[in-house]
DOSEGU-635789 format. One line per field, with one value per residue: residue in one letter; residue number from 0; x, y, z of N, C-alpha, C, O in turn. Coordinates in steps of 0.1 Angstrom, whole numbers, m for minus. Example, Ala and Ser with C-alpha at 12.3 -4.5 7.8 and 13.67 -1.06 7.14 Angstrom:
r	c(A,S);
k	c(0,1);
npx	c(132,128);
npy	c(m57,m22);
npz	c(78,71);
capx	c(123,137);
capy	c(m45,m11);
capz	c(78,71);
cpx	c(132,129);
cpy	c(m33,0);
cpz	c(78,79);
opx	c(142,134);
opy	c(m33,11);
opz	c(85,80);
***
This chain:
r	c(X,X,X,X,X,X,X,X,X,X,X,X,X,X,X,X,X,X,X,X,X,X,X,X,X,X,X,X,X,X,X,X,X,X,X,X,X,X,X,X,X,X,X,X,X,X,X,X,X,X,X,X,X,X,X,X,X,X,X,X,X,X,X,X,X,X,X,X,X,X,X,X,X,X,X,X,X,X,X,X,X,X,X,X,X,X,X,X,X,X,X,X,X,X,X,X,X,X,X,X,X,X,X,X,X,X,X,X,X,X,X,X,X,X,X,X,X,X,X,X,X,X,X,X,X);
k	c(0,1,2,3,4,5,6,7,8,9,10,11,12,13,14,15,16,17,18,19,20,21,22,23,24,25,26,27,28,29,30,31,32,33,34,35,36,37,38,39,40,41,42,43,44,45,46,47,48,49,50,51,52,53,54,55,56,57,58,59,60,61,62,63,64,65,66,67,68,69,70,71,72,73,74,75,76,77,78,79,80,81,82,83,84,85,86,87,88,89,90,91,92,93,94,95,96,97,98,99,100,101,102,103,104,105,106,107,108,109,110,111,112,113,114,115,116,117,118,119,120,121,122,123,124);
npx	c(378,349,316,283,260,234,225,224,202,177,179,206,218,211,225,251,255,249,273,290,286,293,321,330,324,344,367,368,367,392,408,402,414,438,447,442,463,486,483,485,511,525,518,528,558,559,548,526,493,468,443,409,380,355,321,299,274,244,233,207,202,183,166,131,104,75,45,36,19,m11,m22,m56,m66,m56,m50,m31,m6,20,38,66,74,103,130,124,98,68,51,25,17,29,14,m9,m2,1,m23,m36,m40,m32,m3,m8,m34,m32,m22,m18,m41,m39,m12,7,27,22,1,10,12,30,59,61,89,106,117,146,145,159,186,193,173);
npy	c(m390,m375,m369,m357,m352,m341,m341,m365,m399,m412,m442,m445,m432,m447,m471,m460,m457,m484,m493,m479,m484,m513,m511,m498,m518,m539,m524,m520,m548,m554,m540,m547,m574,m567,m552,m577,m593,m575,m577,m602,m606,m590,m605,m627,m618,m607,m624,m622,m620,m599,m582,m591,m576,m576,m580,m561,m570,m560,m569,m578,m584,m597,m610,m619,m599,m593,m578,m544,m524,m520,m513,m500,m496,m516,m545,m563,m546,m541,m529,m533,m515,m510,m496,m476,m457,m466,m454,m451,m450,m428,m407,m410,m400,m373,m365,m362,m384,m403,m424,m447,m453,m473,m495,m530,m551,m575,m575,m570,m554,m530,m520,m518,m503,m473,m474,m456,m438,m444,m423,m422,m419,m394,m402,m407,m390);
npz	c(m239,m245,m240,m258,m236,m235,m264,m270,m271,m254,m252,m258,m234,m212,m223,m222,m193,m183,m192,m178,m151,m152,m160,m135,m117,m127,m125,m95,m84,m95,m79,m54,m57,m60,m34,m18,m28,m20,10,13,7,27,52,46,47,72,89,103,107,94,113,119,116,137,138,162,182,200,232,233,206,182,197,203,209,226,211,220,212,190,158,155,130,115,121,119,122,144,172,192,208,207,190,161,162,147,114,114,139,147,131,143,169,162,154,179,197,226,232,247,243,223,236,239,253,268,274,303,309,297,308,333,368,374,397,425,436,466,490,508,545,567,584,621,630);
capx	c(367,338,301,275,250,221,223,222,189,175,186,220,224,211,237,262,252,252,287,300,286,301,334,333,324,355,376,365,372,405,417,403,422,453,449,443,476,494,481,492,528,530,517,541,569,560,546,515,481,458,429,395,369,342,307,293,259,238,231,193,200,178,156,120,99,62,44,28,9,m14,m29,m69,m72,m52,m45,m16,5,21,51,68,79,116,133,118,83,62,45,12,16,35,3,m20,0,0,m38,m38,m42,m21,5,m17,m46,m31,m14,m26,m48,m33,1,9,38,18,m8,16,12,43,60,66,103,105,130,151,144,174,192,194,158);
capy	c(m389,m366,m370,m344,m361,m336,m347,m386,m403,m419,m454,m445,m429,m462,m479,m456,m457,m497,m495,m472,m496,m525,m505,m496,m529,m544,m518,m521,m561,m555,m533,m555,m583,m562,m553,m589,m598,m571,m579,m617,m602,m583,m614,m635,m612,m603,m639,m618,m618,m586,m586,m593,m569,m585,m570,m563,m571,m559,m581,m581,m583,m611,m616,m614,m593,m592,m565,m539,m516,m525,m501,m502,m496,m526,m550,m569,m540,m540,m523,m536,m503,m509,m489,m464,m454,m468,m444,m454,m444,m413,m401,m412,m391,m361,m362,m359,m397,m405,m438,m457,m457,m483,m506,m543,m554,m587,m571,m567,m545,m517,m513,m517,m490,m470,m471,m442,m441,m442,m416,m426,m408,m388,m411,m398,m381);
capz	c(m246,m239,m247,m256,m231,m242,m276,m268,m272,m241,m254,m259,m224,m206,m225,m215,m179,m181,m196,m170,m140,m156,m160,m121,m108,m130,m116,m78,m84,m97,m70,m44,m58,m56,m20,m12,m32,m13,20,16,9,39,60,44,53,86,93,111,98,96,124,108,122,141,142,175,184,214,242,230,192,176,205,199,221,222,207,231,210,178,150,154,117,106,133,118,124,160,177,204,218,206,178,154,158,132,109,118,154,147,126,154,179,159,155,193,206,233,228,256,237,215,240,237,267,274,276,315,310,291,318,348,375,379,413,430,443,480,496,524,555,571,596,633,636);
cpx	c(355,325,293,262,235,216,220,208,190,182,202,227,220,220,247,264,254,268,296,297,291,318,337,332,338,363,378,369,385,413,414,412,436,456,452,457,486,495,488,505,534,527,527,554,571,556,531,503,473,447,420,387,358,329,302,279,256,235,216,191,195,168,145,111,83,56,34,18,3,m22,m43,m73,m67,m43,m34,m5,7,34,54,74,95,117,124,102,75,52,31,7,18,22,m7,m17,m4,m12,m43,m42,m29,m17,m7,m28,m44,m21,m24,m30,m41,m18,3,18,34,7,m5,15,27,47,66,82,102,119,135,149,160,176,193,182,151);
cpy	c(m383,m369,m358,m351,m353,m338,m361,m389,m412,m435,m456,m442,m441,m470,m474,m457,m475,m499,m489,m483,m507,m522,m503,m509,m538,m535,m522,m539,m562,m548,m540,m568,m577,m560,m565,m593,m589,m573,m593,m615,m600,m592,m623,m630,m610,m615,m634,m615,m606,m592,m585,m587,m575,m575,m573,m563,m567,m571,m587,m582,m598,m617,m612,m608,m591,m579,m559,m526,m522,m512,m506,m503,m510,m536,m561,m561,m537,m533,m529,m527,m500,m504,m479,m466,m457,m455,m444,m445,m431,m406,m401,m401,m377,m356,m360,m372,m397,m421,m448,m458,m471,m494,m519,m548,m562,m583,m566,m555,m530,m510,m516,m505,m485,m469,m463,m447,m436,m435,m421,m413,m403,m399,m402,m390,m389);
cpz	c(m237,m248,m246,m251,m235,m255,m277,m266,m257,m243,m251,m243,m213,m210,m218,m199,m176,m180,m186,m156,m142,m153,m143,m112,m114,m122,m100,m78,m85,m85,m58,m43,m55,m44,m14,m15,m20,5,25,15,19,50,59,49,66,96,106,103,102,105,115,120,124,143,155,173,200,222,237,217,189,188,204,211,216,223,221,225,192,172,150,140,112,116,131,119,139,161,189,213,215,190,174,157,148,130,114,131,156,143,138,164,174,158,170,200,214,231,236,253,228,220,239,252,273,277,291,316,306,300,335,356,379,394,415,439,456,485,510,532,560,582,609,638,643);
opx	c(352,325,294,254,225,204,213,201,199,190,208,237,229,224,252,275,261,274,307,306,295,326,348,338,344,367,388,375,392,424,422,416,444,467,461,464,493,504,494,512,545,533,533,562,582,560,527,504,473,444,422,386,351,329,300,273,263,236,214,179,201,162,144,111,80,58,28,12,11,m27,m44,m84,m74,m31,m28,6,m1,41,45,78,100,109,117,96,74,46,27,m3,12,18,m11,m26,m11,m14,m55,m47,m18,m25,m15,m34,m54,m15,m37,m22,m36,m13,m2,16,39,5,m12,17,35,40,77,84,96,130,129,150,171,166,195,182,141);
opy	c(m385,m370,m350,m356,m360,m336,m366,m381,m418,m438,m464,m447,m443,m478,m481,m459,m478,m504,m494,m489,m513,m529,m507,m510,m544,m540,m525,m541,m569,m552,m538,m572,m583,m565,m566,m596,m595,m569,m595,m623,m605,m589,m628,m638,m612,m616,m641,m607,m604,m604,m578,m591,m578,m564,m585,m556,m569,m582,m600,m583,m609,m628,m599,m613,m589,m571,m566,m520,m527,m502,m517,m509,m516,m534,m567,m566,m531,m531,m530,m530,m490,m506,m474,m476,m448,m449,m433,m438,m423,m398,m390,m394,m370,m345,m357,m370,m393,m430,m456,m465,m478,m502,m518,m547,m559,m590,m554,m546,m519,m498,m516,m495,m492,m464,m460,m457,m425,m440,m424,m402,m408,m403,m390,m384,m386);
opz	c(m226,m261,m236,m259,m238,m257,m286,m260,m252,m234,m244,m239,m205,m202,m210,m194,m167,m171,m184,m151,m131,m147,m139,m101,m105,m112,m95,m68,m77,m83,m49,m33,m48,m39,m6,m5,m11,11,35,21,22,60,69,54,72,107,115,94,114,105,105,132,114,150,159,165,210,216,238,214,193,186,203,223,204,231,229,233,184,178,144,137,103,118,141,118,146,151,197,224,220,180,182,154,139,138,119,133,164,152,142,168,181,160,171,211,211,229,230,261,227,213,239,261,284,287,291,325,309,300,345,349,385,403,409,445,459,485,520,529,557,588,607,649,648);
***
């Protein structure tokens, strides 16, 4: 079955797309059922169940972190310093601002003085 898509009306194209999406969904469901049935057959023959993949989560995943930076133009927009840098902060840095300008004052971590590493002296001198 071939269609001349250029000559079809907009409504016909939308209807065709809907039909194709529905058919893809039905085929995917059917294929999934077939694979599950095959897997069950194999499990029954071997007596061994297939391993189930577990999602790995980072140690800090799901923990809330206090925000460290705030957008001065919209005080509801904050950033904890983790993950992707927000667009408002990227734009400000491009304009020549320093990221420290947007640090939240009450946040001790943002204003902590960096500690200098101490070098160990040579032994025996």
